[in-house]
ROSE-4610 file (N, C-alpha, C; in Angstrom, 1 decimal, always signed):
// ROSE-4610
residu = [M/M/M/E/E/E/I/I/I/G/G/G/Y/Y/Y/K/K/K/P/P/P/D/D/D/G/G/G/T/T/T/D/D/D/I/I/I/R/R/R/I/I/I/L/L/L/R/R/R/E/E/E/L/L/L/Q/Q/Q/K/K/K/N/N/N/A/A/A/Q/Q/Q/L/L/L/T/T/T/V/V/V/K/K/K/E/E/E/L/L/L/A/A/A/A/A/A/R/R/R/I/I/I/H/H/H/L/L/L/S/S/S/P/P/P/S/S/S/P/P/P/T/T/T/F/F/F/E/E/E/R/R/R/Q/Q/Q/K/K/K/R/R/R/L/L/L/E/E/E/R/R/R/E/E/E/G/G/G/F/F/F/I/I/I/T/T/T/R/R/R/Y/Y/Y/M/M/M/A/A/A/V/V/V/V/V/V/D/D/D/A/A/A/Q/Q/Q/K/K/K/A/A/A/G/G/G/N/N/N/G/G/G/I/I/I/M/M/M/V/V/V/M/M/M/C/C/C/N/N/N/I/I/I/R/R/R/L/L/L/K/K/K/Q/Q/Q/H/H/H/S/S/S/E/E/E/E/E/E/M/M/M/I/I/I/Q/Q/Q/Q/Q/Q/F/F/F/I/I/I/D/D/D/A/A/A/V/V/V/Q/Q/Q/D/D/D/I/I/I/D/D/D/E/E/E/I/I/I/T/T/T/E/E/E/C/C/C/Y/Y/Y/N/N/N/T/T/T/S/S/S/G/G/G/D/D/D/Y/Y/Y/D/D/D/F/F/F/M/M/M/I/I/I/K/K/K/V/V/V/Y/Y/Y/A/A/A/R/R/R/D/D/D/M/M/M/H/H/H/A/A/A/Y/Y/Y/Q/Q/Q/Q/Q/Q/F/F/F/M/M/M/Q/Q/Q/H/H/H/R/R/R/L/L/L/G/G/G/A/A/A/I/I/I/S/S/S/C/C/C/L/L/L/G/G/G/S/S/S/L/L/L/H/H/H/S/S/S/V/V/V/F/F/F/V/V/V/M/M/M/S/S/S/E/E/E/T/T/T/K/K/K/N/N/N/T/T/T/H/H/H/G/G/G/V/V/V/P/P/P/L/L/L/I/I/I/G/G/G/P/P/P/E/E/E]
num = [1/1/1/2/2/2/3/3/3/4/4/4/5/5/5/6/6/6/7/7/7/8/8/8/9/9/9/10/10/10/11/11/11/12/12/12/13/13/13/14/14/14/15/15/15/16/16/16/17/17/17/18/18/18/19/19/19/20/20/20/21/21/21/22/22/22/23/23/23/24/24/24/25/25/25/26/26/26/27/27/27/28/28/28/29/29/29/30/30/30/31/31/31/32/32/32/33/33/33/34/34/34/35/35/35/36/36/36/37/37/37/38/38/38/39/39/39/40/40/40/41/41/41/42/42/42/43/43/43/44/44/44/45/45/45/46/46/46/47/47/47/48/48/48/49/49/49/50/50/50/51/51/51/52/52/52/53/53/53/54/54/54/55/55/55/56/56/56/57/57/57/58/58/58/59/59/59/60/60/60/61/61/61/62/62/62/63/63/63/64/64/64/65/65/65/66/66/66/67/67/67/68/68/68/69/69/69/70/70/70/71/71/71/72/72/72/73/73/73/74/74/74/75/75/75/76/76/76/77/77/77/78/78/78/79/79/79/80/80/80/81/81/81/82/82/82/83/83/83/84/84/84/85/85/85/86/86/86/87/87/87/88/88/88/89/89/89/90/90/90/91/91/91/92/92/92/93/93/93/94/94/94/95/95/95/96/96/96/97/97/97/98/98/98/99/99/99/100/100/100/101/101/101/102/102/102/103/103/103/104/104/104/105/105/105/106/106/106/107/107/107/108/108/108/109/109/109/110/110/110/111/111/111/112/112/112/113/113/113/114/114/114/115/115/115/116/116/116/117/117/117/118/118/118/119/119/119/120/120/120/121/121/121/122/122/122/123/123/123/124/124/124/125/125/125/126/126/126/127/127/127/128/128/128/129/129/129/130/130/130/131/131/131/132/132/132/133/133/133/134/134/134/135/135/135/136/136/136/137/137/137/138/138/138/139/139/139/140/140/140/141/141/141/142/142/142/143/143/143/144/144/144/145/145/145/146/146/146/147/147/147/148/148/148/149/149/149/150/150/150/151/151/151/152/152/152/153/153/153/154/154/154/155/155/155/156/156/156/157/157/157/158/158/158/159/159/159/160/160/160]
x = [-4.6/-4.2/-4.0/-2.8/-2.7/-3.5/-4.2/-4.8/-4.2/-4.2/-3.3/-1.8/-1.4/+0.1/+0.8/+1.9/+2.5/+4.0/+4.7/+6.0/+7.1/+8.1/+9.3/+10.2/+11.5/+12.3/+13.0/+12.9/+13.4/+12.4/+11.0/+10.0/+10.1/+10.4/+10.5/+11.7/+12.6/+14.1/+13.6/+12.8/+12.2/+11.5/+10.5/+9.7/+10.4/+11.5/+12.4/+13.2/+13.7/+14.4/+13.4/+12.2/+11.5/+10.9/+10.7/+10.3/+11.3/+12.5/+13.8/+13.9/+13.6/+13.6/+12.9/+11.8/+11.0/+11.3/+12.4/+12.9/+14.1/+14.3/+15.4/+14.9/+15.8/+15.8/+15.6/+15.0/+15.1/+16.5/+17.5/+18.8/+19.4/+19.2/+19.7/+19.0/+17.7/+17.1/+17.6/+17.7/+18.3/+19.7/+20.6/+21.7/+21.8/+20.9/+20.7/+20.3/+19.4/+18.9/+19.5/+20.6/+21.4/+20.6/+20.1/+19.2/+19.2/+19.1/+19.2/+18.0/+18.1/+17.0/+15.7/+15.8/+14.4/+13.6/+14.2/+13.2/+13.0/+13.7/+13.4/+12.1/+12.2/+11.2/+9.8/+10.0/+8.8/+8.2/+9.1/+8.5/+8.0/+8.5/+8.0/+6.8/+6.4/+5.1/+4.2/+4.5/+3.6/+3.3/+4.1/+3.8/+2.7/+3.0/+1.9/+0.6/+0.4/-0.7/-1.3/-0.5/-1.2/-1.4/-1.2/-1.6/-0.5/+0.5/+1.5/+2.1/+2.0/+2.7/+1.5/+0.9/-0.3/-0.1/+1.1/+1.4/+2.8/+3.4/+4.7/+4.4/+5.2/+4.9/+6.4/+6.3/+7.4/+7.0/+8.0/+7.5/+8.1/+7.3/+7.5/+7.8/+8.7/+9.0/+7.9/+7.2/+6.0/+6.3/+7.6/+8.1/+8.4/+9.1/+9.5/+8.3/+7.3/+6.1/+5.0/+5.7/+4.9/+3.8/+3.9/+3.0/+3.8/+3.7/+4.3/+3.9/+2.8/+2.3/+1.6/+1.7/+1.1/+0.2/-0.9/-2.0/-2.5/-2.5/-3.2/-4.8/-5.9/-7.2/-8.0/-8.5/-9.1/-10.6/-11.5/-12.9/-13.9/-14.8/-15.9/-17.2/-17.9/-19.2/-20.3/-21.4/-22.6/-23.3/-23.3/-23.9/-23.0/-23.3/-22.5/-23.5/-24.4/-25.1/-24.1/-24.5/-23.8/-23.9/-24.9/-25.2/-24.1/-23.9/-23.0/-21.6/-21.3/-19.9/-19.5/-20.4/-20.0/-20.1/-20.8/-20.9/-19.5/-18.9/-17.7/-16.5/-16.7/-15.6/-15.7/-16.8/-17.0/-16.5/-16.7/-16.4/-14.8/-14.2/-12.6/-11.8/-12.7/-11.8/-11.5/-12.2/-12.2/-11.4/-10.9/-10.1/-8.6/-7.9/-6.5/-5.8/-6.2/-5.3/-5.3/-6.3/-6.3/-5.5/-4.3/-3.6/-3.8/-4.2/-4.5/-5.8/-6.4/-7.7/-7.9/-8.1/-8.3/-9.5/-10.2/-11.5/-10.8/-10.9/-10.4/-11.3/-10.9/-11.4/-11.3/-12.1/-11.8/-12.8/-12.3/-13.0/-13.3/-12.6/-12.9/-13.1/-13.8/-14.3/-13.1/-12.5/-11.5/-10.4/-9.3/-8.0/-7.8/-7.3/-7.0/-5.7/-4.9/-3.6/-3.9/-3.6/-3.8/-2.6/-2.3/-1.2/-2.0/-1.1/-1.4/-0.6/-0.6/+0.6/+1.0/+0.0/+0.1/-1.0/-1.0/-2.1/-3.3/-3.1/-4.3/-4.8/-4.2/-4.7/-5.5/-4.7/-5.5/-6.9/-6.9/-8.1/-9.0/-8.7/-9.6/-10.2/-9.2/-9.5/-10.6/-10.3/-11.3/-12.6/-12.7/-14.2/-14.8/-14.1/-14.8/-14.7/-13.7/-13.9/-14.3/-13.6/-14.2/-15.7/-15.8/-16.9/-18.1/-17.8/-18.8/-19.4/-18.7/-19.2/-20.1/-21.5/-22.7/-22.6/-22.0/-22.0/-20.9/-20.0/-18.9/-19.6/-19.1/-19.8/-18.7/-17.5/-16.4/-14.9/-14.1/-12.9/-11.6/-10.4/-9.3/-8.2/-7.6/-6.5/-5.0/-4.4/-2.9/-1.8/-1.3/-0.2/+1.0/+1.7/+3.0/+4.1/+5.0/+6.2/+7.2/+7.5/+8.5/+8.2/+8.9/+8.8/+10.1/+9.9/+11.1/+11.2/+10.2/+10.5/+9.3/+9.6/+8.4/+9.0/+9.1/+9.8/+8.9/+7.5/+6.7/+6.7/+7.1/+7.0/+6.2/+6.2/+5.5/+6.6/+6.4/+7.5/+7.2/+8.4/+8.1/+8.7/+8.2/+8.6/+8.7/+9.8/+10.0/+9.5/+9.4/+8.6/+9.3/+8.6/+9.1/+9.9]
y = [+24.0/+23.1/+24.1/+24.1/+24.8/+24.3/+25.1/+24.7/+24.5/+23.6/+23.3/+23.2/+22.9/+22.7/+22.2/+22.6/+22.3/+22.0/+20.7/+20.5/+21.3/+21.6/+22.2/+21.2/+21.6/+20.6/+19.9/+20.6/+19.8/+18.8/+19.1/+18.0/+16.8/+17.3/+16.1/+15.0/+15.8/+14.9/+14.1/+14.5/+13.8/+12.5/+13.0/+11.9/+10.8/+11.3/+10.1/+9.4/+9.8/+9.2/+8.4/+8.7/+7.9/+6.8/+6.9/+6.0/+4.7/+5.3/+4.1/+3.5/+4.2/+3.5/+4.3/+3.8/+4.6/+4.4/+3.6/+3.4/+4.3/+5.2/+6.2/+7.0/+7.4/+8.3/+9.7/+10.6/+12.1/+12.5/+12.0/+12.5/+11.8/+10.5/+10.0/+10.7/+10.9/+11.7/+13.1/+13.9/+15.3/+15.2/+14.2/+14.1/+13.9/+13.1/+12.8/+14.0/+14.9/+16.0/+17.3/+17.1/+18.4/+19.5/+19.0/+20.1/+19.6/+20.3/+19.9/+19.2/+18.3/+17.4/+18.3/+19.3/+20.0/+20.3/+21.2/+21.4/+20.2/+19.2/+18.0/+17.2/+16.9/+16.6/+17.2/+18.8/+19.5/+19.4/+19.2/+19.0/+17.6/+16.6/+15.3/+15.4/+15.8/+15.9/+16.6/+17.7/+18.4/+17.5/+16.9/+16.0/+14.8/+14.4/+13.5/+14.1/+15.3/+16.0/+16.3/+16.7/+17.2/+15.9/+14.7/+13.5/+13.2/+13.6/+13.2/+11.8/+11.7/+10.4/+9.9/+8.7/+8.2/+7.1/+6.4/+5.5/+4.9/+4.2/+3.7/+2.2/+1.3/-0.1/-0.9/-2.3/-3.0/-3.6/-3.9/-4.7/-5.9/-7.0/-8.2/-9.2/-9.9/-10.9/-11.9/-11.8/-12.6/-14.2/-14.5/-15.9/-16.3/-15.8/-16.2/-16.1/-15.5/-15.5/-16.6/-17.5/-18.6/-18.5/-17.1/-17.0/-17.2/-18.5/-18.7/-18.1/-17.9/-17.1/-15.9/-15.2/-13.7/-13.7/-13.4/-13.2/-11.9/-11.4/-10.2/-10.6/-10.3/-10.7/-9.4/-9.5/-8.6/-9.0/-8.0/-8.6/-7.6/-8.4/-7.8/-8.1/-7.1/-7.2/-7.5/-8.0/-8.3/-7.2/-6.2/-4.8/-3.8/-2.6/-1.3/-0.4/-1.1/-0.4/+0.2/+1.1/+1.9/+0.6/+0.1/-1.0/-2.2/-2.7/-3.7/-3.3/-2.2/-1.7/-1.7/-1.1/-0.9/-2.2/-3.1/-4.6/-5.3/-5.0/-5.7/-4.8/-3.6/-3.0/-3.4/-3.5/-4.0/-5.3/-6.3/-7.7/-8.0/-7.1/-7.2/-6.7/-5.9/-5.4/-6.4/-7.6/-8.6/-9.9/-9.8/-10.8/-10.7/-11.4/-11.0/-11.4/-12.3/-12.9/-11.8/-10.7/-9.4/-8.4/-8.2/-7.1/-5.7/-5.6/-4.4/-4.6/-3.5/-3.5/-2.2/-2.0/-0.8/-1.0/+0.2/+0.5/+0.9/+0.2/+0.4/+0.9/+1.5/+1.5/+0.6/+0.5/-0.5/-1.6/-2.7/-3.9/-4.5/-4.3/-4.5/-3.8/-3.9/-2.9/-2.7/-3.8/-3.8/-4.7/-4.5/-5.3/-5.5/-6.7/-7.1/-7.9/-7.6/-8.3/-9.4/-10.6/-11.6/-12.5/-12.9/-13.8/-15.3/-16.1/-17.5/-18.5/-19.4/-20.4/-21.1/-21.5/-22.5/-22.5/-23.2/-23.3/-23.7/-24.9/-25.3/-24.4/-23.6/-22.6/-21.5/-21.2/-20.3/-20.5/-22.0/-22.6/-22.3/-22.8/-22.8/-21.3/-20.2/-18.8/-18.5/-19.0/-18.6/-19.2/-20.3/-21.0/-20.6/-20.5/-20.1/-18.8/-17.9/-16.5/-15.7/-15.6/-14.8/-15.3/-16.5/-17.1/-16.8/-16.6/-16.0/-14.7/-13.9/-12.5/-12.3/-12.3/-12.5/-11.5/-10.3/-9.3/-9.6/-10.6/-10.8/-11.5/-10.9/-11.5/-12.5/-12.0/-12.8/-12.1/-13.1/-12.5/-13.3/-12.5/-13.0/-13.1/-14.2/-14.3/-14.3/-13.5/-13.4/-13.9/-15.0/-15.4/-14.6/-14.1/-13.2/-14.3/-14.4/-15.3/-14.7/-13.4/-12.9/-11.2/-10.9/-9.2/-8.9/-7.9/-7.2/-6.0/-5.3/-4.1/-3.6/-3.2/-2.9/-2.0/-0.9/+0.1/+0.4/+0.0/+0.5/+1.7/+2.6/+3.9/+4.8/+6.1/+6.8/+7.8/+8.2/+9.3/+10.5/+11.1/+12.5/+13.6/+14.4/+15.5/+16.8/+17.3/+18.7/+19.9/+20.9/+22.1/+22.8/+23.3/+23.9/+25.2]
z = [+33.2/+32.1/+30.9/+30.2/+29.0/+27.7/+27.0/+25.9/+24.8/+24.0/+22.9/+22.9/+24.0/+24.6/+23.3/+22.8/+21.8/+22.4/+22.2/+22.9/+22.3/+22.6/+22.2/+21.9/+21.4/+21.1/+22.2/+23.5/+24.8/+25.0/+24.9/+25.3/+24.3/+23.0/+22.2/+22.3/+22.8/+23.2/+24.6/+25.4/+26.4/+26.2/+25.2/+24.7/+24.0/+23.3/+22.6/+23.4/+24.5/+25.3/+26.1/+26.6/+27.3/+26.4/+25.3/+24.4/+24.2/+24.2/+24.2/+25.7/+26.6/+27.8/+29.1/+29.4/+30.4/+31.9/+32.0/+33.4/+33.9/+32.8/+33.4/+34.3/+35.4/+36.4/+35.9/+36.7/+36.3/+36.0/+36.9/+36.9/+35.4/+35.1/+33.9/+32.7/+32.7/+31.6/+31.5/+32.5/+32.5/+31.7/+32.3/+31.5/+30.1/+29.6/+28.2/+27.3/+28.0/+27.4/+27.5/+28.3/+28.7/+29.4/+30.4/+31.4/+32.7/+33.6/+35.0/+35.4/+36.6/+36.9/+37.1/+38.1/+38.3/+37.1/+36.1/+35.0/+34.2/+34.1/+33.4/+34.0/+35.4/+36.2/+35.8/+35.9/+35.6/+34.2/+33.3/+31.8/+31.7/+32.2/+32.3/+32.6/+33.8/+34.6/+33.6/+32.9/+32.2/+31.0/+30.4/+29.2/+29.6/+31.1/+31.6/+31.6/+32.2/+32.4/+31.1/+30.2/+28.8/+28.0/+28.4/+27.7/+26.7/+26.5/+25.7/+26.0/+27.3/+28.0/+28.6/+28.1/+28.4/+29.5/+29.5/+30.6/+30.5/+31.2/+31.4/+31.4/+30.6/+30.7/+30.2/+30.4/+30.1/+28.8/+27.9/+26.8/+26.9/+26.9/+27.1/+25.8/+25.8/+24.6/+24.6/+23.5/+23.2/+23.1/+22.5/+22.4/+23.7/+24.6/+25.9/+26.8/+26.6/+27.3/+27.0/+26.1/+25.6/+24.4/+23.8/+22.7/+21.4/+20.9/+19.8/+18.4/+18.5/+16.9/+17.3/+16.4/+16.3/+14.9/+15.1/+14.0/+14.0/+12.6/+12.5/+11.9/+12.4/+11.9/+11.3/+10.1/+9.6/+9.8/+10.5/+10.8/+10.0/+9.6/+9.1/+10.0/+10.3/+11.2/+10.3/+10.9/+10.0/+9.6/+10.4/+10.0/+10.5/+10.2/+10.7/+11.5/+12.2/+13.0/+14.3/+14.8/+16.0/+17.2/+17.3/+18.3/+18.1/+16.8/+16.7/+16.7/+16.1/+16.5/+18.0/+18.7/+20.0/+20.8/+20.3/+20.8/+20.6/+19.4/+19.2/+19.9/+19.8/+20.6/+22.1/+22.8/+24.1/+24.4/+23.5/+23.5/+23.6/+22.6/+22.6/+23.8/+24.5/+25.8/+26.8/+26.9/+27.9/+27.1/+26.1/+25.6/+25.5/+26.4/+26.7/+25.5/+24.6/+23.4/+22.4/+22.5/+21.6/+22.4/+21.7/+22.3/+21.7/+20.5/+19.8/+18.7/+18.9/+17.8/+17.3/+16.0/+15.2/+14.3/+14.3/+13.6/+12.2/+11.1/+9.9/+8.5/+7.6/+6.4/+5.5/+4.4/+3.4/+3.4/+2.9/+3.0/+4.5/+5.2/+6.7/+7.6/+8.7/+9.7/+11.0/+11.3/+12.4/+12.1/+12.7/+12.5/+14.0/+14.4/+15.5/+15.5/+16.6/+16.7/+17.9/+17.6/+18.6/+18.6/+20.1/+20.2/+20.8/+20.3/+20.9/+20.9/+21.9/+22.1/+20.9/+20.1/+18.9/+18.0/+17.0/+16.1/+16.6/+17.7/+18.3/+19.1/+20.0/+20.7/+20.0/+18.8/+17.9/+17.5/+17.2/+16.7/+17.8/+18.9/+20.1/+20.3/+20.3/+20.4/+19.4/+18.0/+17.0/+17.2/+17.9/+18.0/+19.2/+20.2/+21.5/+22.0/+21.5/+21.9/+20.7/+19.7/+18.8/+18.1/+17.9/+17.6/+18.5/+19.8/+20.6/+20.6/+19.8/+19.5/+18.4/+18.6/+17.7/+16.7/+16.6/+15.6/+14.5/+14.9/+13.9/+12.6/+11.6/+10.4/+9.6/+9.4/+8.8/+9.3/+9.1/+9.5/+8.4/+8.4/+7.5/+8.4/+8.5/+9.5/+8.7/+9.1/+8.4/+9.5/+9.3/+10.4/+10.2/+11.3/+11.1/+11.2/+10.2/+10.2/+10.8/+10.9/+11.7/+11.7/+12.9/+13.0/+12.5/+11.8/+11.1/+11.7/+12.3/+13.0/+13.9/+15.2/+16.2/+17.2/+17.0/+17.9/+19.1/+19.2/+20.2/+20.5/+19.5/+19.7/+18.6/+18.8/+17.6/+17.2/+15.8/+15.3/+16.0/+16.3/+16.9/+16.1/+15.5/+14.9/+15.7/+15.8/+16.4/+15.9/+16.7/+16.3/+15.1/+14.3/+13.0/+13.4]
């Protein structure tokens, strides 16, 4: 394994194309980046080995899957002990309604993204799932009214 591998311009093009559509065949990907399939395949595998590509997944429409509301919750823990932080991190791993969790700076310790069927389901989630996490001190819920941008990707900057 190469230490400190830096993707070149062709690797960046591969990553951009796969972020748009991870179902591309090697042949389709090769055509889009103007390279033959064999080196395209090798580059893609190297990007996987080096950890630039961590997984492939389908992006599911939340509304069609029955999740009528999305909520961003800012969480404050009771204490900032290593034990309580780890307890919270461990607890959120097993809660399906929480799809993202970030340790944050500022007034709150964590931000979580939650999907629920409706307000009643969110209330039940708050009382029975989040409420069961003993290290949770307080939370602030922000209900998302509409999603105006979500690329599900990361910005890719080419080599200098």
